[in-house]
N, C-alpha and C positions, 0 to 999 in steps of 0.2 A: 443305618449301617449300609455301606455299599454292597451290592450284590456281587458274589463271585461269578466267574464265567459259567460254572455249572448251574448255579441258581438262576442266572439270567436265561440260559438256554432252556432249562426245564420249565421256567415260567412261560416263555413265549410259545413253547409247544403246547402247554396246557391251555393257553388263551386262544390259540388257533392252530389246528393241526397243519403240519406241513403240506399235506395233500390238498388242503383247502385254499392254498395261496394262488391257485391257478386263475381264479376270477380276478384277483388283484393284479396279477401279471398282465392280463389283458386290459385292465383299467389303466394301469400305469402306461402301457403302450399307447393307449388311445389318447389320454389327456396330457401326457408329457409332464406331469407334475413330479414334485420331489418324492423319492421313494422312501418310505419308512424303513429305517435301518433294521428293525425287527423283521420286516417282510423280506428284506434282502437275505437274512439268515434262513428264512423259510424257502427262499427261491431254490435252495440246494435240492429240495425234494423234486424239482424239475430240472436238475442238472446244471443249474446256473450258479457260478461263483464270480464275484468281482475280481478283476485281474489287477496286477500291479500298475498303479497309476504313476509311480515315480519316474518312469521312463517316457511318459507322454510329453510332447511339446508343451511348454508352459501355457501357450495360448489355447490348447485343446482342453476344454473343461468337461468334455463328455464323460459319462460313466460307461465303461466297457466291461463286458462279461466274457468269461469262458463258458462254453456250452458243451456238456458231455452228452453224447447220444449212445444209448445202449445198443450193442450188437449181440442179440440174444442167440445162444447156441453157436456163437462165433460165425454165423452165416450172414454174408452180404450178397444179395442177388444183384444181377446186372443193373436193373432199373434203380435199385437203391444206391449203387455206386454213382450212377449218373446224377441222381438227386443230391447226394452229398457233395459231389464236385460242384454242382451249380450253387448250392448254398455257400460253399467255401468261396467261390469267386465273387458272388454277388453281395454276401453279407459279412464275410469273415476275412477279408483282405488276402484271400488265397491260402489261409492256414487250414491245416487238418492233420492231426497226429493220432496214431493208434496208441492205446494204453496197455498196461500190464493186466487189466481186467477185460481185455478183448473189446474195449469200447473205442469210440473215436471222439476227439475233442476239437472244437473250433475256438478261435480267439477273436477279439475285436467286435464282439456281438453287442448290438445296441438294443435296448428294451423295446424301442418302437418297431423293430423288425421281428420280434419273437412270434407274434401271431402268424405272419407269413411263413416263417421257418417251421413252426409247429404244423401248419397246414400242409406244407410240402412233405414233411416227415410222415405225417399221418397217412397221406395218400399212398405211400409205398410201404406202410406197415412198420415204421420205426417210431420209437418213443424215447423221451428223456425222463419219463416218470420214474422216480426212485433210482436214478443214476447216481445220486448222491444223497446226503442227509443221514439221519439216524434211523436207517432202515436196512433191510436185507438188500444188498447190492446185486448187480448182475452175476448170475451163477457162472463160474468159469468151468471149462471143460476141454476135452481134446478137440481140436479143430477138424479132425478127420473122423468124427462120429459117422458110422455107416459107410465109410469110404476107404478106410485103411485095410490093406490085405491081411495084416497080422493083428487086428484089434481083438481084444478079449470080449468086449460087449459094446453095443451101440446104446448109449445112454441119452440120446437126444430127446426122447419122449419124457424121460424123468426130469431133465433140465428144464424143458418147457413147462412141465407141471409145477415144479418148484417156483419158477419165475412168475407164473400166473397166480399161484397161491398167495404169495406175499405182495404182489402188486395190487391184487384186487381186495384183499381182506384188511379193512381199516384197523383191526385189532393189532396189526403189526406195523403201523405207520409211525409209531413213537417208541423207539427203543432207546436204551441208555446211550448207545453209540452205534456205529455201523456194524454190520454183521456180514461176513463173507463166507460163501459156500462154494465148494467145488465138487464136481462129480465126474469121474473119468473111467472109461473102459479101455484106455490106451495101453498098448503093450510096451511103449517107450516111457510111460509115466511122465508125459510132458506137462501135465497139470501139477503145479507144485503143492501137493496136498499137505506138506509139512508146515506151511505157513498160513493155512486157512483157519477161520474160526471153526468150521465144520467141513469135513470132506469124506468122500466115499470113493474107494479105489478098487476096481474089479481085479479078482484073482481067480485063476482056474486051478482047481485042486486035481490031484491025481485020479480021482474017481469021476472026473468030468464036470463036476458041479462048478458053477461060477457064483462066488459070493463076493461081498463088498467089504473090504477092510474099512473100519470107521475110525476117524481121527477127529479130535476136537481140541481147541484152545491154542492154536498157532497164531503167531503175529510177529510183526517186525518193529513196531514203534515202542510205546511205553510198556507193552506186554510182550517184550522180545523173548519169545520162547518157541520151541518146536512143538507141534501138536502131539497130544497123548494118544496112544493107540488103545482102543476099547474092545477090539474083537471084530467078528464078522457078522454081517446080516444079509438077508436075501434082498434081491432087487426091489421086491414089492414093499419092503419096509423103509426104504430111503425117505420117501416124502413124509411119512408119519414121524420118523425120527427127526427130520429137519424141522417140522412144525413144533415138536416137543422141545427141541433144543432152543429154538427162538423164543418160545413161551417162557422157558426157564430164565433165559437171559433178560427178557422184557420185565419179568416180575421180580427178579432178584439181582440183576446187574446193578452196579454202583452208579447212582444218579447224583451223588454229592461231589464226586471228583472225576472229571472227564479223563484224566490221565490214569485212572484206575477202573475204567468203565468198559473194558473189552471182555469177551467171554473167557479168555485165558486168565484174567485176574480173578474171575468168579471161581474157576476151577482150582486155582491156587488157594483161594480162601476156603473153599469147601473141601478140597481134596478130590482126587480123581474118582474114588469109589462112591462118594456121596453123589456126585454128579451122575455117574453111571446108574446108580440105584434109582435116582429120580427119573431119569429117562425111561428106565424099564417100568417104573410104577405108572407113568403117564401113558405109555404106549402098549404095555403088555408084551413087548418084544424082548426076547432074550438073545444076548450075543453068543455066537459060537466061538468057543475058545480055541485058538490056534496061534502059532507064531505070526508076527507081522510079515507082510509080503516082502520078498526080495525084489528091490526096485532096480531099475536101470541105472547104470553109472551116470553120474551127473553130466559128464561131457557128451553123452549120447541122448540126453533128454530134450530133443528138439526135432522139428520137421523142416529141413531145408534141402534144397537141391531137387533132384528128380526122385519122386516117391512112388513106389508101386501101388496100383489101385486094385480093388476087387475085380474090376472089369479089365480083362486082359487086353482090351483094345485101347485103353487109356492109361495115362499116368497123371500124377499131380506134380505141380511145380512149386516148391517152397522158396519164397523170396525174402531176403533180409533188407531191412531199412536201417538208417542211422537213428537210433533212439525213437523209432516210430514216426519220424517226420515223413509226411507224404505230400500234402498240399493239393489244392483243387485242380490245378492243371494236370497233374499226374493221375488224379482220380478220373478225370474225363478222358485222358489218354488211355488209361487202362480199360475204361468202359468201351471206347471205340475199338480197341484191340480185341476185346471179348466178343463184341458184335461181329467183327470180321471173321473170327475163328469159331463162332457159335459156341462160346463158353458161357455157362449160365451163372456161375457164382464163384466167390472166393471165400475163404475162411480166415479169421484173424487168430493170432496166437497170443499166449501170455508173455512172449518175449518181444512184443510190439512189431511182429512180422506178419506175413500173410501167406496163404497158399492158394494157388489157382487150381481149381478142381477139374478133373475129367477132361484133360487135354488129349485129343487123339494123337497117338504116338507119331504118326507122320508129321504132325504139326509142331512137335516139341522144339526142334531146332529153330524153325522160323519164329516161334513165339519168343524164345529166349533172345534171339537177335533183336526183335522188336522191343522187348522189355529193356534191353540195354540202351536203346535209343531214347527212352523216357526215364533213364537213370534209375532203373530197378534191376537189382542184381539177382539173377536166378541161380547163380553158382557162387554163393557167398563164401568168403574166406573164413578161416578159423577165428578171425577177430571181428568180423561183421555179424556172424551168425547169432551171437549171444550178447551183443552190446545193447544196453538199454539206457534211457535217460528220462528224467522227470521233466516237468514243464519248464523249470528254470527261471532265471532272473527276468527274462523278457516279459513274462506274464504272471508269475506267481508272487504273491505278497510276502511269502515266507523265505523266498530264495535269497541266497547270498551271492551265488555265482551263476553264470550262464551254463547251459548243459548241452543242448542239441548240437551246437556247433563244435563244442569240445569233443563230444562222442564221435562226430564225423571226422574231425581232424586226427584224433588218436587212432581210429580204426584204419584210416587211409595211410597214415604214417607207418603203422605196423605191417599193413599189407605190403607196402613197398619194401620195407626193411626185411621182412621174413616171408617171402612169397611162397615158400614150400612148407611153412609151418602147418601141420595137419591136425593138431589137437585143439578142439574148440576152447576158447578162453572166454570166460564170462567177465565182461567189463560193465560196471554200472556207474553212471555219472549222476549224482544227486546234488541238487543245488543248495540244500540246507542240511542240517543234522538229522532231519526226519528220514523216512525210509520209502518214499514213493517209488523210487527206481530200484529198491532192494539192494543197496550197496553192502549191507552186512551179510549177505549170502552169496556174494560174488567172489570170483578169484581175485579180481582187482576192483575194489570199491573206491569211489571218490566222493567224499562228503563235503559239501560246501562249507567254507570257513574263511576268515580273514587272517592275514599274516603280515609280517613286517619284511620289507625288502628295501635296503638302503635308507632306513629310517622312516619309510612311508608305509602306511597301511594299504594293502592291496587285496583284491578278491582272489580266492583260490580254493584249494581243497585239502582236506586231510586224506592221507593214503591209508586204506584198509586192505588187508590181504588175507587170503586163505579161507574164505567162506564157501559153503556149498550146501545144496539140498540133495540128499541121497539117503532117504529113509533113516535108519538108525545110525548111519555114518554122517548125518548132517552136522554141520558146525557153523558157528558164526565167525565172521571175519575178525581178525585181530586189528585193533586200532594201533597204528604204529607211532602216532604222535608226529609223524613227518608231514610238514605242510609244504604244498607245492603251488606255484603259480600256474596259470594256464600253459605258459610256454614251456615249463619244466616237465610237464606230465609225459609227453611222448618219449622223451629221452630217458626218463626215469623207468617207465615200463619196458623200454628197449633194454636197459641195463639188467632188469630182473630176468627178462627172457633169455638174454645172452648167458647169464650165470646159470640158468636152468639148463640150457643146452650144453654147457660145459660140465654140468654136474652128472652124477650117476643116478639121479632120482628116476624112478620108473614112470612118474607122471608129473605134470606141472602142479597139480593139486597137492601132491605129497611134498614137492619141493617148497611150496608156499607154506605148508603147515609146519615144516621143520626149520625154516629160515627165520632169522631175527630182523634182517634188513636195516640194522643200525648203519651200515655202510652207505645206505641210500642218502643219508643226510648230507654226505659230501657231494653226491651227484646234484642234489637239490640246491646246493650253494648256501 
C-alpha cells in the first residue's frame, strides 16, 4: 500500500532526525552527487527548501534552494547586515527578503555553496538551524524590546531563552508539525498574538503588576482560528509553560494527518479546559483569572516613521518595504550608511519591515535623505506600511501567481492616487490559497488563483476583504469569490477606497465589514 504524505514524513523523521542531516548537507556539497529526496525533506531543519524549477531556463538543470536565516530577537547587527549582503550578491543572485517571522530568505542557493554560506553566518552569530521543519520556529517579538519609550516589558531575555531551549534540546526536534511562539511587551501589540500557536502578551494592571496574558491555538492555514485566552502568568513562568505546551503537542498532536496536526487542532479535539488543566499539571503553574487585555487598534499595530526612544538624544526610524523585498545591494548600502552615522543595529518586524535603532536626532533628516537614495522609505504611506507578500511564483513550488511585484505595483498606484490617505491599510498578496502572507487577516487579501479571461486561463487572485487582528475584535476576511487579473487589482482597490471615502463609515475596517462588494464584479470585467 502506498504511503500517505503523513506516513512518509513520519517515517523519514524516525529513520533520521532532521537535525542530523547537517553532515549529509556537507557531503552532498563536497561530492556533488544526486541528493536523496528524503534528505531534501530533512534539509528544512537547516532552513533549506527546493524552489520552483518551472521558471528556470530549460537548459539550466541545477537544483536551487531557498535558504531561510533566523533573525533571533529581531536583531541584526551592522556586521551581520554586511555578511548577509555579501551572501546575497555572491551566492543568491542579489536576492534577500524579510519574512513575517522576522527572518530573512535567499534564493538561487546551490548545495555546493552551503558550507561557505554557513561558515560566513556562523562567524557573525547567525544560524539557519530550525528555521523550518517540524520544530519550534523562530520566536517572534516586538522589534523594540528594551528600546521603546512606552514599552510595558523588555522580553528579549525570555525570547533568547526560548530559542536556545528548543534549538539545543533534541527532545523537541521531531514535532507533528511546526510550532510558532510569540512573546511581547509592546504597548502597541505589534506581535500578532492572535495567530500564534502559543503567545504571551504583557499587561500592566492598576496595582502596578505586569503579568502576561497567555494565548494558545492560533493559526491561519488548515487550523484557521484565533488563539484561545487562558489567563495571566508571571514573567518567570513563560519558559516553563512554553516547554510544557510543546511537550503536549509533541506527544499528543496528530501525526496521521498533516492537515490536522497543529496545536489548534489538538485544542479543538481536547477542549480548552483539558489543555489548560494539562498545562497546569505539568508545570504546577496556575493562571490568574482576569479579562483579556485591551489591545491596540489594528491600524496602529506597527512601528513606522520616526519613533521615540528611551534615550532622549536618539530616535528610531521605522522603514517600510514592498512585501519584504530588500536585496543584497541595498543591504550593503544600508550597512555603509550605518557605518557612516555610527548606527549599530536594525530590528526586523512581523510586517516584513525594519527599524533603524538609536539614530542621533541631529542625524535623522540626513539619514532619511540617504535612505531614499537606496529606495528605502522612512516615511511610509498608509498603503506601504502594512503591505505584505509571500515568496510567490518566482520561487515557491505551490504558488499560482507572482506576488512581490504585485505588492509594489499596488502600493505605488494607491500612493499616487490617494496621497493624503492617512489610515493604514493592510494589503496581503499571497501567491496560492495558503496563508504565508496572512491574506485572511488583512483589510485587502489577494489569494492566488487561476481564472478565465476571453476564454483563456490566466493567473490572478481571489479578492478577500475585511480581516483584522485586534484581540476579541479579530475576524477573518470574507472570501468574495471575485477573481482578478494582476492588471485589474489596482483599479479594483481604488474603487473600494473611493466608495469608503464617500461613505459615512467611521473607519475603513468597518466599511469593509459591512459591504458586500458584489458591484466589484463589474469593475473586474
